[in-house]
Each structure stands twice: as structure tokens, then as C-alpha cells.
C-alpha positions in Angstrom: -2.8 -11.9 3.4 -3.1 -9.4 0.6 -5.7 -7.3 2.5 -3.6 -7.5 5.7 -0.6 -6.3 3.7 -2.6 -3.2 2.4 -3.7 -2.3 5.9 -0.3 -2.5 7.4 1.1 -0.6 4.4 -1.2 2.4 4.8 -0.3 2.7 8.5 3.4 2.5 7.8 3.4 5.1 5.1 2.1 7.7 7.5 5.1 7.1 9.8 7.9 7.1 7.2 10.2 10.1 6.6 11.0 11.5 3.2 13.1 9.3 1.0 16.6 10.4 0.0 17.5 10.9 -3.7 19.5 8.1 -5.4 23.2 8.5 -6.2 24.4 9.4 -9.7 24.0 6.5 -12.1 23.9 5.9 -15.8 20.2 5.4 -15.8 17.9 8.4 -15.7 14.1 8.7 -15.6 12.0 11.7 -16.7 8.4 12.1 -15.8 6.3 12.4 -19.0 2.6 12.5 -18.0 -0.2 10.9 -16.1 -2.8 8.8 -18.0 -5.7 11.1 -18.8 -9.0 11.5 -20.6 -10.4 14.8 -22.0 -11.2 15.9 -18.5 -7.6 15.6 -17.3 -5.6 13.2 -15.3 -7.6 10.2 -14.1 -7.5 9.8 -10.3 -6.8 6.1 -10.2 -5.8 4.2 -7.0 -3.8 1.0 -7.2 -5.1 -0.3 -10.5 -3.9 -3.3 -12.6 -1.8 -2.5 -15.7 -1.0 -4.3 -18.9 0.6 -3.2 -22.2 0.1 -4.1 -25.8 3.6 -3.7 -27.2 2.6 -4.2 -30.8 -0.3 -1.7 -30.7 1.6 0.7 -28.3 -1.4 0.8 -26.0 -1.7 0.6 -22.2 -4.6 -1.1 -20.5 -5.9 -0.2 -17.0 -8.2 -2.6 -15.2 -9.9 -0.6 -12.5 -11.7 -2.8 -9.9 -13.4 0.3 -8.4 -14.9 1.4 -11.7 -15.4 -2.2 -12.9 -14.0 -1.2 -16.3 -11.0 -1.5 -18.5 -9.7 1.7 -20.2 -7.2 1.8 -23.1 -4.7 4.5 -23.6 -2.5 5.4 -26.6 1.2 6.1 -26.5 0.5 9.8 -25.6 -1.3 8.7 -22.5 -4.8 9.7 -23.7 -7.8 7.3 -23.3 -9.0 6.0 -26.7 -11.7 3.7 -25.5 -13.1 1.7 -22.6 -15.2 -1.4 -22.0 -16.7 -3.4 -19.2 -18.4 -0.5 -17.5 -21.8 -1.9 -18.5 -21.3 -4.8 -16.0 -20.6 -7.5 -18.6 -17.6 -8.8 -16.7 -18.7 -8.4 -13.1 -15.9 -7.5 -10.6 -13.0 -6.9 -12.9 -9.6 -7.6 -11.3 -7.0 -7.7 -14.0 -6.4 -7.7 -17.7 -3.8 -9.2 -20.1 -3.2 -8.7 -23.8 -2.0 -11.5 -26.1 0.3 -10.9 -29.0 -2.6 -11.5 -31.4 -4.4 -8.5 -29.8 -6.9 -10.6 -28.0 -7.8 -9.3 -24.5 -8.3 -11.5 -21.4 -10.2 -10.1 -18.5 -10.1 -11.7 -15.0 -13.1 -11.3 -12.8 -13.5 -12.5 -9.2 -16.4 -13.0 -6.8 -15.8 -14.3 -3.4 -14.0 -17.7 -3.8 -14.6 -18.0 -7.6 -13.1 -16.5 -10.7 -13.8 -16.2 -14.4 -11.7 -15.3 -17.4 -13.3 -13.8 -20.5 -11.6 -13.7 -23.9 -12.4 -10.6 -25.9 -11.5 -9.3 -29.3 -9.2 -6.3 -29.7 -12.1 -3.9 -29.0 -13.1 -5.6 -25.8 -16.1 -7.4 -27.1 -16.6 -10.6 -25.2 -16.1 -13.7 -27.4 -15.9 -16.6 -24.9 -15.9 -17.4 -21.2 -12.9 -19.7 -20.7 -13.7 -23.2 -19.3 -10.7 -24.3 -17.4 -9.8 -27.9 -18.6 -7.3 -30.4 -17.3 -6.5 -28.6 -14.1 -4.6 -30.8 -11.6 -6.1 -31.0 -8.1 -3.8 -28.4 -6.6 -5.1 -25.9 -9.2 -8.8 -27.0 -9.1 -9.4 -26.2 -5.5 -8.1 -23.4 -3.2 -6.8 -21.7 -6.3 -8.4 -18.3 -7.0 -6.2 -16.1 -9.3 -6.1 -12.5 -8.5 -4.0 -11.4 -11.5 -3.1 -12.6 -15.0 -0.4 -12.1 -17.5 0.3 -13.2 -21.1 3.6 -14.4 -22.5 4.4 -16.3 -25.7 1.2 -18.4 -26.3 0.2 -18.9 -22.7 -2.1 -17.2 -20.2 -0.6 -17.0 -16.7 -3.2 -17.3 -13.9 -1.7 -16.1 -10.7 -3.0 -16.7 -7.1 -0.6 -14.4 -5.1 -1.9 -15.6 -1.8 -1.1 -19.3 -2.4 1.9 -18.5 -4.6 0.7 -20.7 -7.4 0.7 -20.0 -11.2 -1.2 -22.0 -13.8 -0.4 -21.7 -17.5 -3.2 -22.3 -20.0 -3.8 -21.8 -23.7 -6.2 -19.3 -25.1 -9.1 -21.7 -24.6 -8.3 -22.5 -20.9 -6.6 -25.9 -21.3 -4.0 -26.4 -18.6 -0.4 -26.7 -19.8 1.8 -26.5 -16.7 2.2 -24.7 -13.4 4.5 -23.3 -10.8 4.0 -23.9 -7.0 6.3 -21.1 -6.2 6.1 -21.5 -2.4 7.3 -25.1 -2.8 10.0 -24.2 -5.4 11.4 -21.6 -2.9 11.3 -24.1 0.0 8.7 -22.2 2.0 6.7 -24.0 4.6 2.9 -23.8 4.5 3.0 -21.3 7.4 5.5 -19.1 5.5 3.3 -19.1 2.4 0.1 -18.2 4.4 1.9 -15.4 6.2 3.7 -14.0 3.2 2.3 -14.5 -0.3 3.6 -12.4 -3.2 2.6 -8.9 -4.4 4.4 -8.0 -7.6 4.3 -10.5 -10.5 5.3 -10.4 -14.2 6.9 -12.5 -16.9 10.0 -11.3 -18.7 11.0 -11.8 -22.3 12.7 -15.1 -21.6 9.6 -16.6 -19.9 11.1 -16.2 -16.4 8.8 -15.3 -13.6 9.6 -12.2 -11.6 7.8 -11.6 -8.3 8.3 -9.9 -4.9 7.7 -11.2 -1.4 7.6 -8.1 0.8 7.8 -9.8 4.2 11.2 -11.3 3.2 12.4 -8.0 1.6 13.1 -10.0 -1.5 12.5 -10.2 -5.3 12.8 -13.5 -7.1 13.4 -14.8 -10.6 12.3 -18.3 -11.4 13.1 -19.8 -14.8 10.9 -22.2 -16.7 13.2 -24.9 -15.4 12.5 -23.8 -11.9 15.9 -22.4 -11.2 15.7 -19.7 -8.6 17.7 -16.4 -8.2 16.8 -13.7 -5.7 18.0 -10.3 -4.6 17.1 -7.6 -2.1 18.3 -6.2 1.2 16.2 -4.6 3.9 16.8 -0.9 4.4 15.7 2.7 3.7 18.7 3.8 1.6 18.8 3.8 -2.2 18.6 0.3 -3.6 17.4 -1.2 -0.4 13.9 -2.8 0.1 11.4 -1.6 2.6 8.0 -2.7 1.3 8.5 -3.9 -2.2 5.5 -4.4 -4.6 5.4 -4.2 -8.4 8.2 -5.7 -10.5 8.8 -5.8 -14.3 11.6 -5.9 -16.8 12.5 -4.2 -20.0 13.8 -5.7 -23.3 17.4 -5.5 -22.1 16.7 -7.5 -19.0 16.9 -4.5 -16.6 14.5 -5.0 -13.7 12.2 -2.3 -12.1 11.0 -2.8 -8.6 8.5 -0.5 -6.8 8.9 0.2 -3.1 5.5 1.3 -1.8 6.7 2.6 1.5 9.8 4.4 0.2 7.8 5.7 -2.8 10.4 5.0 -5.4 10.9 2.7 -8.4 14.4 1.1 -8.3 16.3 -0.1 -11.4 18.5 -3.1 -11.3 20.5 -4.6 -14.2 20.2 -8.2 -15.3 22.8 -9.2 -12.7 20.7 -7.6 -10.0 23.1 -4.7 -9.4 21.4 -1.5 -8.3 21.6 1.3 -10.9 19.2 4.1 -9.9 15.8 5.0 -8.5 13.2 7.6 -9.3 9.9 9.0 -8.2 10.3 9.8 -4.4 7.5 10.8 -2.1 5.8 14.1 -2.8 2.9 15.8 -4.5 4.7 17.2 -7.6 3.7 15.6 -10.9 6.9 13.5 -11.1 6.7 12.3 -7.5 5.0 9.1 -6.2 2.6 8.3 -3.4 2.6 4.6 -2.4 3.4 3.1 -5.8 2.1 -0.5 -6.3 1.9 -2.1 -9.7 4.1 -1.2 -12.7 4.6 -2.3 -16.3 7.4 -1.5 -18.8 6.9 -0.9 -22.5 10.2 -0.2 -24.3 11.7 2.8 -22.6 8.5 3.8 -20.7 7.5 2.8 -17.2 3.9 3.0 -16.1 3.4 3.2 -12.3 0.1 2.9 -10.4 -0.1 4.6 -7.1 -2.4 5.6 -4.2 -4.2 8.7 -3.0 -6.0 9.2 -6.4 -2.6 10.0 -8.0 -3.4 7.9 -11.0 -0.9 6.2 -13.3 2.4 8.1 -13.8 4.4 7.5 -16.9 8.2 7.9 -17.1 10.8 7.6 -19.8 13.9 5.8 -18.7 17.1 6.3 -20.6 20.9 5.8 -20.2 23.4 8.6 -20.2 27.1 8.1 -20.8 29.5 9.2 -18.0 31.2 12.5 -18.6 34.8 12.2 -19.9 35.8 14.8 -17.3 34.1 13.0 -14.4 36.3 11.9 -11.5 36.0 9.1 -9.0 35.3 9.9 -5.4 37.4 8.8 -2.5 
């Protein structure tokens, strides 16, 4: 489903008109820079992103380059690892609060997770233990995340999430398709694209074919939002999703080429990016992560990872209401 989604997406992008700017809102976003090395901006395409909030570093797992690069808070590469082939086909990366790094690799219908030290030196290949049958077969994670003291292994095609400790021992899981009441056919024809875990341990994810974003609590309570459309705040082909420390939610729309901001009550606040070739514009944004007031957005057409600062402005005392 994920490959079909990408193929349909690239076709639709070519047929879509320019997006309209969002209306005035309290939230504002300013483009800062594109992740770079000493040769300039790195021409990434649709890479996987993770942040180390304590170390103020950003990690980029690049399947095409089979490497993980680490960037400081100024957007400059400080080191890289994995490009010697140690991990095989790198798919995703996650960073624990301790500074340990977890690297997900995939090969056909199998996967491996390697635990590394803070410099990316491999320390152990995780042996998954205690997996229930539904996570032992037909479960091939394609992305990972870390929250609290758990590693989240996510198979976006089957909509299943397994939680393990740092050694790979199974703790619990989410069969998100079942939780949402999807049929097997709906799961096979949809799947999810964006995925993240917020500060409360809630799962955030998007299902583009239903034009929806979802929040599932650890107690399996479900909330959702989203409406199909091409105007500000509406969903066309949604992808990446993440939240900040205040509970605001950021959703990328790959076709509209914007990142939308919603408050914790799912009320639309603003959007930024917009299709174009200027430094602050976006081309087919996909994954995103948030670190404090900064939003990191991976995009297509070798546009790399754009970084924005999001802040709130107070409404002018002299402003007037329309109508």
C-alpha cells in the first residue's frame, strides 16, 4: 500500500494548482535553513527524521544513502554513521532519553533493530522476545519511535504497533485497524503514513485515503479530525504528523505542499510552506518532527529537510473583526 500511495501521490502532484495562503492566525512560521554539511544544503528526498531533545540534535535516516547523519541546532552536520554498511538497508532511527540510538533496517520481509551508543557505534542487535502471534508473523516494522522507556515498532501497512524495552522484550501493542473498527479490506487498502508519539504517550497518525488524522490514547480511546478539501486547514493527501510540548499538532499535506497547525482541540490555526522553489517553500512534504519551537520537514525533488521556527503573535489591539 505504501508504494502504491507514493506512485499515486507523484502523479497527483503534477496535476494540482498552486495552494492558497492561509488566513491570518496567531501562529506564525519563519523559514530558518535547510539541513546542510560543509558543501551546502543536503539534497535529501523523503527521509526519516528523529530528534534528541536533550542533546538538541536532529537525526536523519537516509535509505538511499544507507546512513544516519546527525545535525546540531544550527542545522550543520556534526557526524554520520552507518555508511560503511554495518546496518544494511537503513529505514528509520529513534533516539532514547538516555542518548542511545536505535536503527531499524529492513530486507524483504524481515527487519532488524540495532541498539547503538550515542556515537552510533553498534552495541547489540535486538532479539525480539515475547511477541504475541499477531506480532511474530506478518509484522514488518517500517518506522520506529521512542517515548518514555519504550521503543515503538510500527508496521504502517498492517497498522500495528509493538512496544518493547531497550532489549527487545515485548510489553504491549496496538492493533490500530481493529481499534478504529476497520475491516481487513479497509486496512489493506489504506494503511497509515504519518506516525508519532506525543508527550502524553498518545499515538498520532494519519490515514490519507480517509482524509483523517487520529489520536489514540494508551487506554485505546480514539479521537480524530480532518476534512477533505483544498482550502486552508483541509486535508488532501496528508502524511507526516507530530506535536509540540503544548499539545499543538502539525500535519503535512503532501499534495497541497503545506504544514498545517492545529491546537490540542483540533482547531485549525495556520499553515505554512506552500508549493514553490524559494527556500521557504515546500515540494511534496512527507515526514516531519518537532523540537521545541522548530519544525523539521522532509520533502521531495532533492529539496532536503527544511527547518522552520514556529511562534505565536498576539493580536493587535487595533485589529477589527471582519463581517
